[in-house]
N, CA, C and O atoms as a GROMACS GRO file, in nm:
protein
  392
    1UNK      N    1  11.893  32.850  20.584
    1UNK     CA    2  11.885  32.978  20.515
    1UNK      C    3  11.828  33.084  20.608
    1UNK      O    4  11.735  33.057  20.685
    2UNK      N    5  11.882  33.201  20.600
    2UNK     CA    6  11.838  33.311  20.685
    2UNK      C    7  11.705  33.367  20.634
    2UNK      O    8  11.678  33.367  20.514
    3UNK      N    9  11.625  33.414  20.728
    3UNK     CA   10  11.503  33.482  20.684
    3UNK      C   11  11.535  33.628  20.654
    3UNK      O   12  11.647  33.674  20.676
    4UNK      N   13  11.438  33.699  20.605
    4UNK     CA   14  11.460  33.836  20.558
    4UNK      C   15  11.508  33.927  20.672
    4UNK      O   16  11.598  34.009  20.652
    5UNK      N   17  11.450  33.913  20.790
    5UNK     CA   18  11.488  33.997  20.903
    5UNK      C   19  11.634  33.974  20.944
    5UNK      O   20  11.706  34.068  20.977
    6UNK      N   21  11.676  33.848  20.940
    6UNK     CA   22  11.816  33.818  20.973
    6UNK      C   23  11.910  33.878  20.870
    6UNK      O   24  12.017  33.928  20.905
    7UNK      N   25  11.871  33.874  20.744
    7UNK     CA   26  11.953  33.934  20.638
    7UNK      C   27  11.961  34.085  20.656
    7UNK      O   28  12.066  34.146  20.634
    8UNK      N   29  11.850  34.146  20.696
    8UNK     CA   30  11.849  34.290  20.718
    8UNK      C   31  11.941  34.327  20.836
    8UNK      O   32  12.013  34.426  20.829
    9UNK      N   33  11.937  34.248  20.941
    9UNK     CA   34  12.028  34.272  21.055
    9UNK      C   35  12.174  34.261  21.011
    9UNK      O   36  12.257  34.343  21.050
   10UNK      N   37  12.203  34.160  20.930
   10UNK     CA   38  12.340  34.142  20.881
   10UNK      C   39  12.384  34.263  20.798
   10UNK      O   40  12.497  34.310  20.810
   11UNK      N   41  12.293  34.312  20.714
   11UNK     CA   42  12.323  34.429  20.631
   11UNK      C   43  12.350  34.552  20.718
   11UNK      O   44  12.440  34.630  20.689
   12UNK      N   45  12.272  34.568  20.824
   12UNK     CA   46  12.294  34.680  20.916
   12UNK      C   47  12.428  34.666  20.988
   12UNK      O   48  12.497  34.766  21.010
   13UNK      N   49  12.466  34.543  21.024
   13UNK     CA   50  12.596  34.521  21.088
   13UNK      C   51  12.710  34.556  20.992
   13UNK      O   52  12.809  34.617  21.032
   14UNK      N   53  12.695  34.516  20.867
   14UNK     CA   54  12.798  34.547  20.767
   14UNK      C   55  12.811  34.698  20.748
   14UNK      O   56  12.922  34.750  20.738
   15UNK      N   57  12.699  34.768  20.744
   15UNK     CA   58  12.702  34.913  20.728
   15UNK      C   59  12.769  34.979  20.848
   15UNK      O   60  12.848  35.073  20.832
   16UNK      N   61  12.739  34.931  20.967
   16UNK     CA   62  12.801  34.986  21.088
   16UNK      C   63  12.951  34.958  21.088
   16UNK      O   64  13.030  35.042  21.130
   17UNK      N   65  12.990  34.840  21.042
   17UNK     CA   66  13.132  34.804  21.036
   17UNK      C   67  13.209  34.895  20.942
   17UNK      O   68  13.321  34.936  20.971
   18UNK      N   69  13.149  34.926  20.830
   18UNK     CA   70  13.215  35.014  20.732
   18UNK      C   71  13.233  35.154  20.790
   18UNK      O   72  13.333  35.220  20.759
   19UNK      N   73  13.141  35.201  20.872
   19UNK     CA   74  13.147  35.336  20.928
   19UNK      C   75  13.246  35.350  21.044
   19UNK      O   76  13.279  35.461  21.085
   20UNK      N   77  13.293  35.238  21.096
   20UNK     CA   78  13.388  35.246  21.209
   20UNK      C   79  13.514  35.319  21.164
   20UNK      O   80  13.557  35.308  21.049
   21UNK      N   81  13.572  35.390  21.255
   21UNK     CA   82  13.694  35.466  21.221
   21UNK      C   83  13.818  35.377  21.220
   21UNK      O   84  13.918  35.412  21.156
   22UNK      N   85  13.814  35.263  21.288
   22UNK     CA   86  13.932  35.178  21.295
   22UNK      C   87  13.933  35.067  21.190
   22UNK      O   88  14.019  34.979  21.196
   23UNK      N   89  13.839  35.068  21.095
   23UNK     CA   90  13.833  34.964  20.992
   23UNK      C   91  13.934  34.996  20.882
   23UNK      O   92  13.951  35.112  20.843
   24UNK      N   93  14.000  34.893  20.833
   24UNK     CA   94  14.095  34.914  20.723
   24UNK      C   95  14.018  34.925  20.592
   24UNK      O   96  13.902  34.885  20.582
   25UNK      N   97  14.083  34.979  20.495
   25UNK     CA   98  14.021  34.994  20.364
   25UNK      C   99  13.982  34.857  20.305
   25UNK      O  100  13.876  34.842  20.244
   26UNK      N  101  14.069  34.759  20.324
   26UNK     CA  102  14.042  34.624  20.272
   26UNK      C  103  13.920  34.561  20.340
   26UNK      O  104  13.836  34.499  20.274
   27UNK      N  105  13.912  34.578  20.473
   27UNK     CA  106  13.796  34.524  20.546
   27UNK      C  107  13.668  34.595  20.502
   27UNK      O  108  13.565  34.531  20.483
   28UNK      N  109  13.675  34.726  20.488
   28UNK     CA  110  13.558  34.804  20.446
   28UNK      C  111  13.512  34.762  20.307
   28UNK      O  112  13.392  34.748  20.282
   29UNK      N  113  13.608  34.740  20.218
   29UNK     CA  114  13.574  34.697  20.083
   29UNK      C  115  13.509  34.559  20.083
   29UNK      O  116  13.411  34.536  20.012
   30UNK      N  117  13.564  34.469  20.164
   30UNK     CA  118  13.509  34.335  20.176
   30UNK      C  119  13.366  34.340  20.231
   30UNK      O  120  13.276  34.273  20.179
   31UNK      N  121  13.344  34.420  20.337
   31UNK     CA  122  13.210  34.434  20.395
   31UNK      C  123  13.114  34.500  20.296
   31UNK      O  124  12.997  34.461  20.287
   32UNK      N  125  13.165  34.599  20.222
   32UNK     CA  126  13.082  34.666  20.122
   32UNK      C  127  13.037  34.569  20.014
   32UNK      O  128  12.920  34.567  19.975
   33UNK      N  129  13.131  34.488  19.966
   33UNK     CA  130  13.099  34.390  19.862
   33UNK      C  131  12.996  34.289  19.912
   33UNK      O  132  12.901  34.255  19.842
   34UNK      N  133  13.015  34.243  20.035
   34UNK     CA  134  12.920  34.148  20.093
   34UNK      C  135  12.783  34.214  20.111
   34UNK      O  136  12.679  34.152  20.088
   35UNK      N  137  12.784  34.340  20.152
   35UNK     CA  138  12.658  34.414  20.170
   35UNK      C  139  12.583  34.434  20.039
   35UNK      O  140  12.461  34.420  20.035
   36UNK      N  141  12.655  34.465  19.932
   36UNK     CA  142  12.593  34.483  19.800
   36UNK      C  143  12.529  34.352  19.754
   36UNK      O  144  12.416  34.351  19.706
   37UNK      N  145  12.602  34.243  19.768
   37UNK     CA  146  12.549  34.112  19.729
   37UNK      C  147  12.424  34.078  19.809
   37UNK      O  148  12.325  34.030  19.754
   38UNK      N  149  12.429  34.103  19.938
   38UNK     CA  150  12.315  34.076  20.026
   38UNK      C  151  12.196  34.164  19.989
   38UNK      O  152  12.082  34.116  19.983
   39UNK      N  153  12.223  34.292  19.964
   39UNK     CA  154  12.115  34.385  19.930
   39UNK      C  155  12.047  34.348  19.799
   39UNK      O  156  11.925  34.358  19.787
   40UNK      N  157  12.125  34.306  19.700
   40UNK     CA  158  12.066  34.265  19.571
   40UNK      C  159  11.977  34.142  19.588
   40UNK      O  160  11.869  34.135  19.529
   41UNK      N  161  12.022  34.046  19.669
   41UNK     CA  162  11.940  33.929  19.696
   41UNK      C  163  11.812  33.965  19.768
   41UNK      O  164  11.705  33.910  19.739
   42UNK      N  165  11.821  34.056  19.863
   42UNK     CA  166  11.702  34.101  19.937
   42UNK      C  167  11.606  34.176  19.846
   42UNK      O  168  11.484  34.166  19.860
   43UNK      N  169  11.662  34.252  19.752
   43UNK     CA  170  11.578  34.325  19.657
   43UNK      C  171  11.496  34.227  19.572
   43UNK      O  172  11.378  34.250  19.546
   44UNK      N  173  11.559  34.118  19.530
   44UNK     CA  174  11.487  34.015  19.453
   44UNK      C  175  11.377  33.952  19.537
   44UNK      O  176  11.267  33.927  19.487
   45UNK      N  177  11.406  33.927  19.665
   45UNK     CA  178  11.305  33.871  19.754
   45UNK      C  179  11.188  33.966  19.770
   45UNK      O  180  11.072  33.924  19.767
   46UNK      N  181  11.217  34.095  19.786
   46UNK     CA  182  11.111  34.195  19.800
   46UNK      C  183  11.025  34.202  19.674
   46UNK      O  184  10.903  34.213  19.682
   47UNK      N  185  11.089  34.195  19.558
   47UNK     CA  186  11.014  34.196  19.432
   47UNK      C  187  10.920  34.076  19.422
   47UNK      O  188  10.806  34.089  19.378
   48UNK      N  189  10.970  33.959  19.465
   48UNK     CA  190  10.887  33.839  19.463
   48UNK      C  191  10.770  33.852  19.560
   48UNK      O  192  10.658  33.812  19.528
   49UNK      N  193  10.796  33.908  19.678
   49UNK     CA  194  10.688  33.930  19.776
   49UNK      C  195  10.586  34.028  19.722
   49UNK      O  196  10.465  34.007  19.737
   50UNK      N  197  10.632  34.134  19.659
   50UNK     CA  198  10.542  34.235  19.603
   50UNK      C  199  10.454  34.174  19.494
   50UNK      O  200  10.335  34.202  19.487
   51UNK      N  201  10.513  34.090  19.409
   51UNK     CA  202  10.436  34.024  19.304
   51UNK      C  203  10.329  33.935  19.364
   51UNK      O  204  10.215  33.932  19.316
   52UNK      N  205  10.364  33.862  19.467
   52UNK     CA  206  10.267  33.774  19.532
   52UNK      C  207  10.154  33.855  19.594
   52UNK      O  208  10.037  33.816  19.586
   53UNK      N  209  10.188  33.968  19.656
   53UNK     CA  210  10.085  34.054  19.716
   53UNK      C  211   9.992  34.107  19.608
   53UNK      O  212   9.871  34.110  19.627
   54UNK      N  213  10.048  34.149  19.495
   54UNK     CA  214   9.965  34.199  19.385
   54UNK      C  215   9.869  34.091  19.335
   54UNK      O  216   9.752  34.119  19.309
   55UNK      N  217   9.918  33.969  19.322
   55UNK     CA  218   9.833  33.858  19.278
   55UNK      C  219   9.722  33.836  19.378
   55UNK      O  220   9.606  33.820  19.339
   56UNK      N  221   9.755  33.835  19.506
   56UNK     CA  222   9.653  33.814  19.609
   56UNK      C  223   9.552  33.927  19.614
   56UNK      O  224   9.433  33.904  19.634
   57UNK      N  225   9.598  34.050  19.595
   57UNK     CA  226   9.508  34.165  19.599
   57UNK      C  227   9.414  34.168  19.478
   57UNK      O  228   9.302  34.216  19.490
   58UNK      N  229   9.458  34.118  19.366
   58UNK     CA  230   9.378  34.123  19.244
   58UNK      C  231   9.295  33.998  19.220
   58UNK      O  232   9.214  33.996  19.127
   59UNK      N  233   9.314  33.895  19.301
   59UNK     CA  234   9.234  33.774  19.282
   59UNK      C  235   9.101  33.790  19.353
   59UNK      O  236   9.093  33.858  19.455
   60UNK      N  237   8.996  33.726  19.300
   60UNK     CA  238   8.864  33.739  19.364
   60UNK      C  239   8.863  33.670  19.500
   60UNK      O  240   8.934  33.572  19.522
   61UNK      N  241   8.781  33.722  19.588
   61UNK     CA  242   8.767  33.664  19.722
   61UNK      C  243   8.694  33.531  19.712
   61UNK      O  244   8.623  33.505  19.614
   62UNK      N  245   8.711  33.448  19.811
   62UNK     CA  246   8.639  33.320  19.816
   62UNK      C  247   8.489  33.346  19.825
   62UNK      O  248   8.411  33.270  19.768
   63UNK      N  249   8.448  33.453  19.896
   63UNK     CA  250   8.305  33.485  19.908
   63UNK      C  251   8.246  33.517  19.772
   63UNK      O  252   8.134  33.474  19.741
   64UNK      N  253   8.319  33.593  19.690
   64UNK     CA  254   8.269  33.631  19.559
   64UNK      C  255   8.256  33.510  19.468
   64UNK      O  256   8.165  33.502  19.386
   65UNK      N  257   8.349  33.414  19.482
   65UNK     CA  258   8.345  33.296  19.397
   65UNK      C  259   8.226  33.206  19.431
   65UNK      O  260   8.174  33.137  19.344
   66UNK      N  261   8.183  33.207  19.559
   66UNK     CA  262   8.074  33.121  19.601
   66UNK      C  263   7.937  33.179  19.566
   66UNK      O  264   7.839  33.104  19.559
   67UNK      N  265   7.928  33.311  19.546
   67UNK     CA  266   7.800  33.373  19.514
   67UNK      C  267   7.754  33.329  19.376
   67UNK      O  268   7.833  33.327  19.282
   68UNK      N  269   7.625  33.294  19.363
   68UNK     CA  270   7.576  33.258  19.230
   68UNK      C  271   7.575  33.381  19.140
   68UNK      O  272   7.542  33.491  19.184
   69UNK      N  273   7.611  33.362  19.017
   69UNK     CA  274   7.611  33.472  18.921
   69UNK      C  275   7.468  33.498  18.877
   69UNK      O  276   7.395  33.404  18.843
   70UNK      N  277   7.428  33.624  18.877
   70UNK     CA  278   7.294  33.662  18.837
   70UNK      C  279   7.294  33.687  18.687
   70UNK      O  280   7.374  33.765  18.636
   71UNK      N  281   7.205  33.620  18.619
   71UNK     CA  282   7.194  33.642  18.475
   71UNK      C  283   7.084  33.741  18.450
   71UNK      O  284   6.982  33.742  18.520
   72UNK      N  285   7.104  33.825  18.352
   72UNK     CA  286   7.004  33.926  18.317
   72UNK      C  287   6.895  33.864  18.232
   72UNK      O  288   6.922  33.788  18.140
   73UNK      N  289   6.774  33.899  18.265
   73UNK     CA  290   6.664  33.859  18.178
   73UNK      C  291   6.644  33.970  18.076
   73UNK      O  292   6.709  34.074  18.083
   74UNK      N  293   6.555  33.947  17.982
   74UNK     CA  294   6.531  34.048  17.879
   74UNK      C  295   6.479  34.177  17.940
   74UNK      O  296   6.506  34.285  17.888
   75UNK      N  297   6.405  34.167  18.049
   75UNK     CA  298   6.351  34.286  18.115
   75UNK      C  299   6.461  34.365  18.186
   75UNK      O  300   6.443  34.485  18.208
   76UNK      N  301   6.574  34.301  18.222
   76UNK     CA  302   6.681  34.367  18.296
   76UNK      C  303   6.781  34.438  18.205
   76UNK      O  304   6.879  34.492  18.255
   77UNK      N  305   6.759  34.440  18.073
   77UNK     CA  306   6.858  34.497  17.982
   77UNK      C  307   6.883  34.645  18.007
   77UNK      O  308   6.995  34.691  17.988
   78UNK      N  309   6.783  34.719  18.049
   78UNK     CA  310   6.806  34.861  18.075
   78UNK      C  311   6.831  34.879  18.223
   78UNK      O  312   6.788  34.798  18.305
   79UNK      N  313   6.901  34.985  18.255
   79UNK     CA  314   6.930  35.013  18.394
   79UNK      C  315   6.819  35.094  18.458
   79UNK      O  316   6.829  35.132  18.575
   80UNK      N  317   6.714  35.121  18.383
   80UNK     CA  318   6.601  35.194  18.438
   80UNK      C  319   6.521  35.101  18.526
   80UNK      O  320   6.532  34.979  18.516
   81UNK      N  321   6.441  35.159  18.612
   81UNK     CA  322   6.355  35.080  18.697
   81UNK      C  323   6.237  35.027  18.616
   81UNK      O  324   6.240  35.032  18.493
   82UNK      N  325   6.135  34.977  18.682
   82UNK     CA  326   6.019  34.926  18.611
   82UNK      C  327   5.949  35.040  18.536
   82UNK      O  328   5.945  35.153  18.584
   83UNK      N  329   5.895  35.010  18.421
   83UNK     CA  330   5.828  35.109  18.338
   83UNK      C  331   5.678  35.098  18.364
   83UNK      O  332   5.618  34.991  18.352
   84UNK      N  333   5.619  35.211  18.400
   84UNK     CA  334   5.475  35.216  18.424
   84UNK      C  335   5.406  35.267  18.299
   84UNK      O  336   5.463  35.348  18.225
   85UNK      N  337   5.287  35.222  18.275
   85UNK     CA  338   5.213  35.262  18.155
   85UNK      C  339   5.131  35.388  18.179
   85UNK      O  340   5.020  35.399  18.126
   86UNK      N  341   5.180  35.482  18.256
   86UNK     CA  342   5.103  35.601  18.288
   86UNK      C  343   5.092  35.697  18.171
   86UNK      O  344   4.992  35.768  18.158
   87UNK      N  345   5.192  35.701  18.085
   87UNK     CA  346   5.194  35.801  17.980
   87UNK      C  347   5.180  35.741  17.841
   87UNK      O  348   5.211  35.809  17.742
   88UNK      N  349   5.136  35.618  17.830
   88UNK     CA  350   5.112  35.559  17.700
   88UNK      C  351   4.985  35.620  17.641
   88UNK      O  352   4.896  35.660  17.715
   89UNK      N  353   4.977  35.627  17.510
   89UNK     CA  354   4.858  35.686  17.451
   89UNK      C  355   4.734  35.604  17.489
   89UNK      O  356   4.738  35.481  17.491
   90UNK      N  357   4.627  35.673  17.517
   90UNK     CA  358   4.504  35.602  17.558
   90UNK      C  359   4.449  35.520  17.443
   90UNK      O  360   4.465  35.555  17.326
   91UNK      N  361   4.384  35.413  17.477
   91UNK     CA  362   4.319  35.332  17.375
   91UNK      C  363   4.177  35.378  17.351
   91UNK      O  364   4.112  35.333  17.256
   92UNK      N  365   4.128  35.466  17.436
   92UNK     CA  366   3.993  35.521  17.417
   92UNK      C  367   4.004  35.667  17.385
   92UNK      O  368   4.079  35.740  17.451
   93UNK      N  369   3.934  35.711  17.287
   93UNK     CA  370   3.930  35.853  17.252
   93UNK      C  371   3.784  35.898  17.270
   93UNK      O  372   3.693  35.842  17.208
   94UNK      N  373   3.765  35.996  17.351
   94UNK     CA  374   3.633  36.054  17.377
   94UNK      C  375   3.529  35.947  17.410
   94UNK      O  376   3.417  35.954  17.361
   95UNK      N  377   3.564  35.854  17.490
   95UNK     CA  378   3.468  35.755  17.536
   95UNK      C  379   3.442  35.643  17.439
   95UNK      O  380   3.360  35.556  17.467
   96UNK      N  381   3.508  35.642  17.326
   96UNK     CA  382   3.488  35.531  17.231
   96UNK      C  383   3.611  35.443  17.230
   96UNK      O  384   3.723  35.488  17.256
   97UNK      N  385   3.588  35.321  17.202
   97UNK     CA  386   3.702  35.231  17.195
   97UNK      C  387   3.753  35.222  17.053
   97UNK      O  388   3.675  35.227  16.958
   98UNK      N  389   3.880  35.207  17.039
   98UNK     CA  390   3.931  35.195  16.904
   98UNK      C  391   3.958  35.053  16.869
   98UNK      O  392   4.003  35.024  16.758
   0.00000   0.00000   0.00000
């Protein structure tokens, strides 16, 4: 079976053959028909390659799969940083404890 590049070369040869001035109508039609069949097959191959590329691009990397998943603790629920108790109401009022 021919690889994609060989099929592309064949398609280019068929196109060049059709453009020749000394080609008969029957030969041109035959080459055109063969070219259309070849082009449709190549289009299917390209679609399959594109699908495979999409799958590979959207699948996670091996590095990402090996990384341990970090679980959130109850303290990590907010996206804020650590909370400091600087502005909480004081427990002492005027020097007395409550």
